[in-house]
KETOR-571859 format. One line per 3 residues: number of its first residue (from 1); their letters; for each residue z, y, x of C-alpha. Coordinates in nm, 2 decimals, decimal comma, padded with zeros to 4 digits. Example, Ala and Ser with C-alpha at 12.3 -4.5 7.8 and 13.67 -1.06 7.14 Angstrom:
# KETOR-571859
1) as) 00,78:-00,45:01,23; 00,71:-00,11:01,37
END
This chain:
# KETOR-571859
1) mis) -17,95:-12,76:03,57; -17,84:-12,68:03,21; -17,80:-12,32:03,14
4) rae) -17,78:-12,10:02,84; -17,94:-11,77:02,91; -17,66:-11,52:02,93
7) ptp) -17,74:-11,15:02,93; -17,60:-10,91:03,19; -17,48:-10,56:03,11
10) pen) -17,77:-10,33:03,07; -17,85:-10,10:03,39; -19,59:-09,57:00,25
13) gts) -19,92:-09,65:00,17; -20,09:-09,98:00,15; -20,45:-10,11:00,12
16) ssp) -20,56:-10,43:-00,05; -20,60:-10,74:00,14; -20,89:-10,98:00,08
19) nan) -20,83:-11,23:-00,20; -20,95:-11,54:-00,03; -20,62:-11,71:-00,14
22) ssl) -20,65:-11,59:-00,50; -20,63:-11,95:-00,63; -20,30:-12,00:-00,45
25) tan) -20,13:-11,68:-00,58; -20,29:-11,72:-00,92; -20,12:-12,06:-00,95
28) igi) -19,79:-11,90:-00,84; -19,84:-11,60:-01,07; -19,97:-11,76:-01,38
31) dgl) -19,89:-12,13:-01,40; -19,57:-12,14:-01,20; -19,23:-12,04:-01,31
34) ipv) -19,06:-11,73:-01,15; -18,71:-11,79:-01,03; -18,47:-11,56:-01,20
37) rml) -18,32:-11,45:-00,87; -18,66:-11,30:-00,79; -18,63:-11,07:-01,09
40) ney) -18,31:-10,94:-00,93; -18,49:-10,88:-00,60; -18,79:-10,72:-00,77
43) syc) -18,58:-10,48:-00,96; -18,39:-10,40:-00,64; -18,71:-10,37:-00,42
46) prl) -19,06:-10,49:-00,52; -19,15:-10,54:-00,16; -18,85:-10,76:-00,09
49) ayl) -18,94:-10,99:-00,39; -19,30:-11,01:-00,27; -19,19:-11,10:00,09
52) efv) -18,96:-11,37:-00,03; -19,16:-11,52:-00,32; -19,52:-11,48:-00,21
55) qge) -19,50:-11,48:00,17; -19,20:-11,72:00,19; -18,99:-11,49:00,42
58) wae) -18,62:-11,53:00,45; -18,34:-11,42:00,69; -17,96:-11,44:00,68
61) nle) -17,72:-11,16:00,73; -17,35:-11,12:00,68; -17,39:-11,04:00,31
64) tle) -17,61:-11,34:00,23; -17,36:-11,56:00,41; -17,07:-11,41:00,22
67) gtf) -17,26:-11,47:-00,10; -17,32:-11,83:-00,01; -16,95:-11,87:00,07
70) ghr) -16,85:-11,71:-00,26; -17,07:-11,95:-00,45; -16,93:-12,26:-00,27
73) nvd) -16,75:-12,38:-00,58; -17,00:-12,31:-00,85; -17,28:-12,45:-00,64
76) kpd) -17,13:-12,79:-00,67; -17,28:-12,97:-00,97; -17,03:-13,14:-01,21
79) rkq) -17,09:-13,45:-01,42; -17,01:-13,30:-01,76; -17,24:-13,38:-02,04
82) ipa) -17,39:-13,08:-02,22; -17,53:-13,14:-02,57; -17,90:-13,06:-02,59
85) rsk) -18,03:-12,83:-02,86; -18,36:-12,87:-03,04; -18,55:-12,55:-03,09
88) sks) -18,71:-12,69:-03,41; -18,38:-12,74:-03,59; -18,30:-12,50:-03,87
91) kaa) -17,98:-12,29:-03,87; -17,84:-12,49:-04,16; -17,89:-12,82:-03,97
94) kse) -17,73:-12,67:-03,67; -17,44:-12,55:-03,88; -17,39:-12,90:-04,04
97) ete) -17,41:-13,06:-03,69; -17,14:-12,82:-03,56; -16,91:-12,89:-03,86
100) eeg) -16,94:-13,26:-03,80; -16,88:-13,23:-03,42; -16,60:-12,98:-03,46
103) pts) -16,53:-12,70:-03,21; -16,60:-12,77:-02,84; -16,51:-12,59:-02,52
106) iha) -16,70:-12,69:-02,21; -16,74:-12,53:-01,87; -17,04:-12,66:-01,67
109) rsl) -17,14:-12,56:-01,31; -17,47:-12,54:-01,12; -17,72:-12,63:-01,40
112) tls) -18,10:-12,57:-01,36; -18,30:-12,48:-01,67; -18,64:-12,34:-01,73
115) seq) -18,84:-12,17:-02,00; -19,22:-12,21:-02,03; -19,23:-11,94:-02,30
118) egl) -19,05:-11,69:-02,08; -19,21:-11,82:-01,76; -18,88:-11,84:-01,58
121) iak) -18,65:-12,09:-01,41; -18,29:-12,05:-01,31; -18,00:-12,22:-01,15
124) ldl) -17,70:-12,11:-01,35; -17,37:-12,07:-01,17; -17,15:-12,14:-01,47
127) lei) -17,19:-12,20:-01,84; -16,91:-12,15:-02,09; -16,97:-12,33:-02,42
130) ege) -16,78:-12,26:-02,73; -16,92:-12,45:-03,03; -17,27:-12,32:-03,08
133) tit) -17,23:-12,02:-02,85; -17,31:-12,05:-02,48; -17,24:-11,78:-02,22
136) pvd) -17,39:-11,78:-01,87; -17,16:-11,66:-01,59; -17,32:-11,53:-01,27
139) ykr) -17,11:-11,49:-00,96; -17,16:-11,18:-00,73; -16,99:-11,12:-00,40
142) gkv) -16,91:-10,75:-00,43; -16,69:-10,53:-00,63; -16,74:-10,40:-00,99
145) pdl) -16,96:-10,08:-00,97; -16,84:-09,77:-01,14; -17,12:-09,75:-01,39
148) peg) -17,13:-09,72:-01,78; -17,33:-10,03:-01,80; -17,08:-10,23:-01,59
151) aye) -17,34:-10,35:-01,34; -17,65:-10,25:-01,16; -17,99:-10,31:-01,32
154) per) -18,09:-10,60:-01,10; -17,77:-10,79:-01,19; -17,80:-10,72:-01,56
157) vqi) -18,17:-10,83:-01,56; -18,08:-11,15:-01,38; -17,81:-11,25:-01,63
160) caq) -18,03:-11,15:-01,92; -18,31:-11,37:-01,79; -18,07:-11,66:-01,79
163) gli) -17,98:-11,58:-02,15; -18,35:-11,58:-02,25; -18,39:-11,93:-02,08
166) lrd) -18,09:-12,06:-02,28; -18,22:-11,92:-02,60; -18,56:-12,09:-02,55
169) ngy) -18,38:-12,41:-02,49; -18,22:-12,39:-02,84; -17,88:-12,24:-02,75
172) hct) -17,71:-11,94:-02,92; -17,66:-11,68:-02,65; -17,59:-11,32:-02,72
175) egv) -17,42:-11,20:-02,40; -17,36:-11,30:-02,04; -17,08:-11,24:-01,78
178) iyy) -17,10:-11,12:-01,43; -16,80:-11,22:-01,22; -16,74:-11,00:-00,92
181) ias) -16,57:-11,20:-00,65; -16,43:-10,91:-00,45; -16,27:-10,75:-00,76
184) krr) -16,19:-11,08:-00,93; -16,31:-10,93:-01,26; -16,55:-11,03:-01,53
187) vvi) -16,80:-10,78:-01,68; -16,96:-10,87:-02,01; -17,33:-10,78:-02,04
190) pfd) -17,46:-10,78:-02,41; -17,82:-10,89:-02,45; -17,94:-10,59:-02,65
193) del) -18,31:-10,52:-02,73; -18,34:-10,26:-02,45; -18,22:-10,50:-02,18
196) iar) -18,44:-10,78:-02,31; -18,75:-10,56:-02,32; -18,68:-10,44:-01,96
199) tre) -18,63:-10,80:-01,84; -18,96:-10,92:-01,99; -19,14:-10,61:-01,85
202) lvr) -19,02:-10,70:-01,50; -19,14:-11,05:-01,54; -19,48:-10,92:-01,63
205) lfr) -19,49:-10,67:-01,35; -19,37:-10,92:-01,09; -19,64:-11,17:-01,20
208) eta) -19,91:-10,90:-01,17; -19,78:-10,81:-00,83; -19,79:-11,17:-00,71
211) ise) -20,15:-11,22:-00,84; -20,27:-10,89:-00,68; -20,20:-11,02:-00,33
214) icp) -20,10:-10,66:-00,23; -19,76:-10,63:-00,08; -19,58:-10,33:-00,24
217) ppl) -19,52:-10,04:00,00; -19,19:-10,01:00,18; -18,92:-09,79:00,03
220) eds) -18,90:-09,44:00,17; -18,58:-09,37:00,36; -18,38:-09,58:00,11
223) pkc) -18,02:-09,67:00,17; -18,10:-10,01:00,03; -18,27:-10,10:00,35
226) nrc) -17,94:-10,08:00,55; -17,80:-10,38:00,37; -18,12:-10,59:00,33
229) slv) -18,14:-10,91:00,53; -18,52:-10,88:00,56; -18,52:-10,54:00,72
232) gic) -18,63:-10,68:01,05; -18,92:-10,86:00,88; -19,02:-10,57:00,64
235) lpd) -18,99:-10,30:00,90; -18,98:-10,02:00,63; -18,94:-09,71:00,85
238) etn) -19,17:-09,84:01,12; -19,44:-09,93:00,88; -19,42:-09,60:00,69
241) lli) -19,43:-09,41:01,02; -19,74:-09,59:01,15; -19,92:-09,56:00,82
244) dqq) -19,86:-09,18:00,82; -19,96:-09,15:01,19; -20,28:-09,36:01,15
247) klp) -20,40:-09,12:00,88; -20,41:-08,85:01,14; -20,65:-08,82:01,44
250) hdr) -20,48:-08,88:01,77; -20,55:-08,96:02,13; -20,59:-09,34:02,12
253) sqp) -20,51:-09,36:02,49; -20,16:-09,25:02,43; -19,91:-09,39:02,17
256) pvk) -19,79:-09,16:01,90; -19,42:-09,07:01,96; -19,14:-09,03:01,71
259) tdg) -18,93:-08,77:01,90; -18,63:-08,77:01,68; -18,61:-09,15:01,64
262) lrk) -18,61:-09,36:01,33; -18,31:-09,52:01,16; -18,20:-09,81:01,37
265) llp) -18,20:-10,08:01,10; -18,24:-10,38:01,32; -18,00:-10,49:01,59
268) arq) -18,11:-10,40:01,95; -18,07:-10,76:02,06; -18,02:-11,11:01,93
271) nal) -17,69:-11,29:01,96; -17,85:-11,63:01,98; -18,02:-11,71:02,31
274) ply) -18,24:-11,99:02,46; -18,08:-12,30:02,60; -18,26:-12,44:02,91
277) vqh) -18,22:-12,80:03,02; -18,37:-12,91:03,36; -18,18:-13,23:03,45
280) qga) -18,42:-13,52:03,45; -18,30:-13,80:03,22; -18,06:-13,57:03,04
283) fvg) -17,97:-13,65:02,68; -17,94:-13,38:02,41; -17,72:-13,48:02,12
286) ksg) -17,51:-13,33:01,84; -17,14:-13,32:01,79; -17,01:-13,14:01,49
289) dri) -17,17:-12,79:01,50; -17,24:-12,81:01,87; -17,53:-12,93:02,08
292) tik) -17,42:-13,14:02,38; -17,61:-13,23:02,70; -17,51:-13,55:02,88
295) lkg) -17,63:-13,73:03,19; -17,55:-14,09:03,24; -17,28:-14,07:02,97
298) eel) -17,11:-13,76:03,13; -17,11:-13,44:02,93; -17,26:-13,16:03,13
301) ssv) -17,25:-12,88:02,87; -17,18:-12,81:02,50; -17,31:-12,50:02,31
304) rll) -17,26:-12,39:01,95; -17,57:-12,42:01,73; -17,49:-12,06:01,62
307) dis) -17,55:-11,94:01,97; -17,89:-12,11:02,03; -18,23:-11,95:01,94
310) qvc) -18,44:-12,22:02,10; -18,41:-12,52:02,33; -18,63:-12,53:02,64
313) vfg) -18,66:-12,86:02,82; -18,83:-12,93:03,15; -18,98:-13,28:03,21
316) nvm) -18,80:-13,60:03,11; -18,53:-13,49:02,86; -18,43:-13,70:02,56
319) fsa) -18,30:-13,60:02,21; -18,10:-13,78:01,94; -18,24:-13,79:01,59
322) qai) -17,94:-13,59:01,47; -17,99:-13,32:01,72; -18,36:-13,28:01,63
325) qql) -18,28:-13,28:01,26; -18,02:-13,01:01,29; -18,22:-12,79:01,52
328) tnr) -18,53:-12,80:01,30; -18,34:-12,75:00,98; -18,19:-12,44:01,13
331) gis) -18,53:-12,31:01,24; -18,45:-12,36:01,61; -18,76:-12,46:01,80
334) ich) -18,76:-12,72:02,08; -19,00:-12,60:02,36; -19,13:-12,87:02,59
337) lty) -19,24:-12,78:02,94; -19,35:-13,00:03,22; -19,12:-13,04:03,52
340) ggw) -19,33:-12,77:03,70; -19,29:-12,53:03,41; -19,62:-12,57:03,21
343) fhs) -19,56:-12,50:02,84; -19,74:-12,78:02,65; -19,58:-12,84:02,31
346) mts) -19,31:-12,74:02,06; -19,11:-12,93:01,81; -19,02:-12,73:01,49
349) gll) -18,96:-12,77:01,12; -19,22:-12,72:00,86; -19,46:-12,44:00,92
352) hkn) -19,38:-12,10:00,79; -19,46:-12,06:00,42; -19,67:-11,75:00,46
355) vel) -20,00:-11,90:00,38; -20,14:-11,56:00,29; -20,10:-11,44:00,65
358) rir) -20,26:-11,75:00,80; -20,56:-11,72:00,57; -20,61:-11,36:00,68
361) qyq) -20,57:-11,47:01,05; -20,84:-11,73:01,01; -21,07:-11,48:00,84
364) aaa) -21,02:-11,22:01,11; -21,07:-11,48:01,39; -21,40:-11,59:01,23
367) eas) -21,52:-11,22:01,21; -21,65:-11,11:01,55; -21,61:-10,74:01,49
370) esl) -21,26:-10,77:01,36; -21,15:-10,99:01,65; -21,31:-10,75:01,89
373) qis) -21,11:-10,46:01,74; -20,78:-10,64:01,78; -20,87:-10,77:02,13
376) rqf) -20,95:-10,42:02,25; -20,59:-10,32:02,16; -20,45:-10,62:02,35
379) igg) -20,65:-10,55:02,66; -20,62:-10,18:02,64; -20,24:-10,22:02,62
382) kik) -20,24:-10,45:02,92; -20,44:-10,22:03,14; -20,23:-09,92:03,04
385) ncr) -19,90:-10,11:03,11; -20,04:-10,23:03,45; -20,11:-09,87:03,54
388) tll) -19,76:-09,77:03,44; -19,60:-10,04:03,66; -19,80:-09,94:03,96
391) rrh) -19,73:-09,57:03,90; -19,36:-09,64:03,91; -19,37:-09,83:04,24
394) lse) -19,66:-09,70:04,45; -19,55:-09,44:04,70; -19,88:-09,26:04,67
397) keh) -19,87:-09,10:04,33; -20,24:-09,02:04,33; -20,35:-09,37:04,44
400) pvl) -20,71:-09,44:04,36; -20,62:-09,76:04,16; -20,44:-09,54:03,90
403) rql) -20,76:-09,35:03,84; -20,96:-09,67:03,83; -20,73:-09,84:03,58
406) ney) -20,74:-09,53:03,36; -21,12:-09,55:03,36; -21,11:-09,92:03,27
409) hrr) -20,88:-09,84:02,99; -21,11:-09,58:02,85; -21,41:-09,82:02,87
412) vlr) -21,21:-10,11:02,71; -21,14:-09,91:02,40; -21,52:-09,86:02,36
415) aes) -21,63:-10,21:02,45; -21,90:-10,33:02,20; -21,88:-10,70:02,26
418) aet) -21,62:-10,97:02,36; -21,82:-11,04:02,68; -21,80:-10,68:02,79
421) llg) -21,43:-10,67:02,71; -21,36:-10,98:02,92; -21,57:-10,84:03,21
424) leg) -21,38:-10,52:03,21; -21,05:-10,70:03,19; -21,14:-10,92:03,49
427) maa) -21,24:-10,62:03,70; -20,92:-10,43:03,60; -20,71:-10,73:03,69
430) key) -20,87:-10,76:04,03; -20,79:-10,40:04,11; -20,44:-10,43:03,97
433) faa) -20,34:-10,74:04,17; -20,48:-10,60:04,49; -20,23:-10,31:04,46
436) fft) -19,95:-10,52:04,30; -19,93:-10,76:04,59; -19,86:-10,47:04,83
439) llp) -19,54:-10,41:04,65; -19,39:-10,75:04,76; -19,18:-10,79:05,08
442) dqp) -19,37:-10,82:05,40; -19,28:-11,18:05,49; -19,52:-11,44:05,62
445) efd) -19,37:-11,70:05,39; -19,48:-11,49:05,09; -19,83:-11,40:05,20
448) vdg) -20,07:-11,38:04,91; -20,45:-11,43:04,91; -20,53:-11,29:04,56
451) rnr) -20,43:-11,43:04,23; -20,47:-11,80:04,21; -20,35:-12,08:03,98
454) rpp) -20,40:-12,44:03,87; -20,23:-12,51:04,10; -20,08:-12,19:04,26
457) rdp) -20,12:-12,20:04,63; -19,84:-11,96:04,74; -19,48:-11,88:04,62
460) vna) -19,58:-11,55:04,46; -19,84:-11,71:04,24; -19,61:-12,00:04,16
463) vls) -19,35:-11,75:04,02; -19,62:-11,55:03,83; -19,76:-11,87:03,67
466) fly) -19,42:-11,99:03,57; -19,32:-11,65:03,42; -19,65:-11,63:03,23
469) sll) -19,57:-11,98:03,09; -19,22:-11,86:02,98; -19,37:-11,55:02,82
472) tke) -19,63:-11,76:02,63; -19,35:-11,99:02,51; -19,15:-11,69:02,39
475) ltv) -19,44:-11,54:02,19; -19,54:-11,88:02,05; -19,19:-11,90:01,89
478) alq) -19,20:-11,54:01,77; -19,55:-11,57:01,62; -19,47:-11,89:01,44
481) sag) -19,15:-11,74:01,30; -19,36:-11,44:01,17; -19,60:-11,68:00,98
484) fdp) -19,89:-11,70:01,23; -20,07:-12,00:01,36; -20,01:-11,95:01,73
487) mlg) -20,31:-12,18:01,82; -20,58:-11,95:01,68; -20,64:-11,62:01,87
490) flh) -20,88:-11,33:01,87; -20,94:-11,28:02,24; -20,86:-11,63:02,38
493) rpr) -21,09:-11,86:02,18; -20,95:-12,19:02,05; -20,90:-12,46:02,30
496) ygr) -20,72:-12,79:02,25; -20,34:-12,76:02,31; -20,36:-12,39:02,40
499) psl) -20,15:-12,13:02,20; -20,44:-11,88:02,20; -20,27:-11,61:01,98
502) ald) -19,96:-11,62:02,20; -20,18:-11,57:02,51; -20,35:-11,27:02,33
505) lae) -20,02:-11,10:02,25; -19,89:-11,18:02,60; -20,15:-10,96:02,76
508) efr) -19,98:-10,63:02,70; -19,64:-10,77:02,81; -19,75:-10,95:03,13
511) pli) -19,69:-10,64:03,36; -19,38:-10,52:03,17; -19,20:-10,85:03,17
514) ads) -19,35:-11,12:03,39; -19,49:-10,91:03,68; -19,18:-10,69:03,68
517) val) -18,95:-11,00:03,70; -19,16:-11,13:03,99; -19,11:-10,80:04,19
520) tvf) -18,74:-10,82:04,12; -18,68:-11,18:04,24; -18,88:-11,13:04,56
523) nnq) -18,76:-10,78:04,65; -18,40:-10,85:04,56; -18,41:-11,18:04,75
526) evs) -18,31:-11,38:04,44; -18,56:-11,64:04,57; -18,61:-11,75:04,93
529) pds) -18,86:-11,97:05,12; -18,62:-12,26:05,04; -18,68:-12,20:04,67
532) flh) -19,03:-12,36:04,70; -19,19:-12,69:04,77; -19,53:-12,71:04,94
535) kag) -19,74:-13,02:04,86; -20,10:-13,08:04,95; -20,18:-12,71:04,93
538) avt) -20,00:-12,65:04,61; -19,67:-12,47:04,57; -19,40:-12,54:04,31
541) mtd) -19,04:-12,42:04,27; -18,72:-12,62:04,33; -18,46:-12,65:04,05
544) vgr) -18,25:-12,38:04,22; -18,55:-12,15:04,25; -18,65:-12,20:03,89
547) ksv) -18,29:-12,13:03,78; -18,30:-11,80:03,96; -18,63:-11,70:03,81
550) iaa) -18,51:-11,80:03,46; -18,20:-11,59:03,50; -18,40:-11,28:03,61
553) yer) -18,65:-11,34:03,32; -18,37:-11,35:03,06; -18,21:-11,04:03,21
556) rld) -18,55:-10,86:03,16; -18,58:-10,98:02,80; -18,23:-10,85:02,73
559) tei) -18,30:-10,51:02,88; -18,28:-10,23:02,63; -18,55:-09,96:02,64
562) thp) -18,63:-09,67:02,41; -18,92:-09,77:02,19; -19,21:-09,53:02,27
565) ifg) -19,31:-09,49:01,90; -19,00:-09,55:01,70; -18,75:-09,37:01,93
568) ykv) -18,46:-09,61:01,91; -18,33:-09,85:02,18; -18,42:-10,21:02,15
571) syr) -18,44:-10,51:02,39; -18,77:-10,66:02,51; -18,70:-10,98:02,33
574) ril) -18,67:-10,79:02,00; -18,99:-10,60:02,08; -19,18:-10,92:02,10
577) evq) -19,07:-11,00:01,75; -19,15:-10,65:01,62; -19,50:-10,66:01,77
580) srl) -19,56:-10,99:01,60; -19,46:-10,84:01,27; -19,68:-10,53:01,33
583) lar) -19,98:-10,75:01,40; -19,91:-10,92:01,06; -19,89:-10,58:00,89
586) hll) -20,24:-10,50:01,03; -20,40:-10,82:00,93; -20,25:-10,79:00,58
589) gel) -20,41:-10,45:00,54; -20,10:-10,22:00,56; -20,19:-10,08:00,90
592) tey) -20,55:-09,98:00,99; -20,50:-10,06:01,36; -20,27:-10,29:01,56
595) psf) -20,05:-10,05:01,77; -20,02:-10,18:02,13; -19,68:-10,15:02,29
598) ltr) -19,73:-09,89:02,57; -19,44:-09,78:02,79; -19,43:-09,44:02,97
END
């Protein structure tokens, strides 16, 4: 079975982080050269520049893609020779040299230059050279703004920085040009003393920010956020709201609620979706901008790379080198599961550049008290969401299990050791599953004798184990894309081959996603006794049964719900990403507490 998961219609403050990686950022901030484009970003939004330069974050949106398309011509280097200039030559010598050479007119594209004195490096779109005078031309995708200066400060600073680099390389440069692609107009930017001073001041401030290892706070309700490609990573409104709420005392058993809702800056769902390949012996290749799946030379399916978020393969599936290269270059992970559905490995490109976050993750995991604080939130969220699921489905609204889970939740938030926390989690899980299994259809084929696994001994547990594996896979991808090491957790201690952090974060989503899907497929008869194979006391799913469960799982991830804290509608798949980002905000010191995701 090859299937691409298709959704169905829906029914400012900051605190400093530890400076364990000071040698890393000091090297970036002092010895390294700052890309001129980062000065543009820093002038536009200091937080954006920090996320891109220090933490290595990046995301595309329509505007960045339009900008890349607009630069397609000037991004192609040419072979023209540009005469070098010696900074030590006198003006008289340069004048004589110019008289001997005569007037020259040269246009050069895509040239990279740097300046040790200014501490800058730039890739210049276009250079116009007339004799001794050289003028940088920078291409911008938009229209000419209605401003006296002719351009916004970030654009003027960027072109001025290019001019300073050219001057330090011995060229005579007094002005630059910004070419607005949408308007097809050139705007001349003179390099006056005020602009030069402002450019050098921003270089100094950005260097100090990088060395400080403190991410600047998000902008407050700024219209700039609407157009920023990193808004889903930065989470400006969400972070500001949580910072403000965590300054105030509140009932930790209930999530704070934003009744009027935040600005909806990130899309509710992702357009790209997972591609699942189950056929044993299938071959995944690449043809143009599409991924193809073939079996014995016959093409079974073809999907655009643009529409794929990850490729999930079960058992014996082969890949071409070109397919692997294209997938990893685009940041599309290849998730490997056994034929029975056990998630065991993942193929991806180079690890996320955010070393700062991983260092903090390692520090927190090594500190028992900090690990316990985060783990309490994971398990507290799980128990609360388990109670919510039962409350929605149990006919007896005052069922004793609801009171018991409430008590376990209260005790978990006060647990003083990891051993106590795990003990409470185990007791709460036993009470929960005893009630959960009563919600399943009363059929002898689906009889359950408690939660069991490795291997599961009945169809219900087979489905639960498979769904937990899919959820772990999903969170492994989300956490790695956020900059984490998914193998090192806080509650689940490191074990060879186990994505412990993904298992940690999965706790609060097990009842909301996996358990909910299990109830759906059994109660709606999406699986039947024929969907399972019984072998020596173990139970596994057939290809058809697995396909039905995957379809229900993807529908659940695509379901939009109102976020209990932020007030806007968002899909469960997007929530997994947001929670990964909020965990990062906590570890980096912006949030005093990781906010569990609790539905009502």
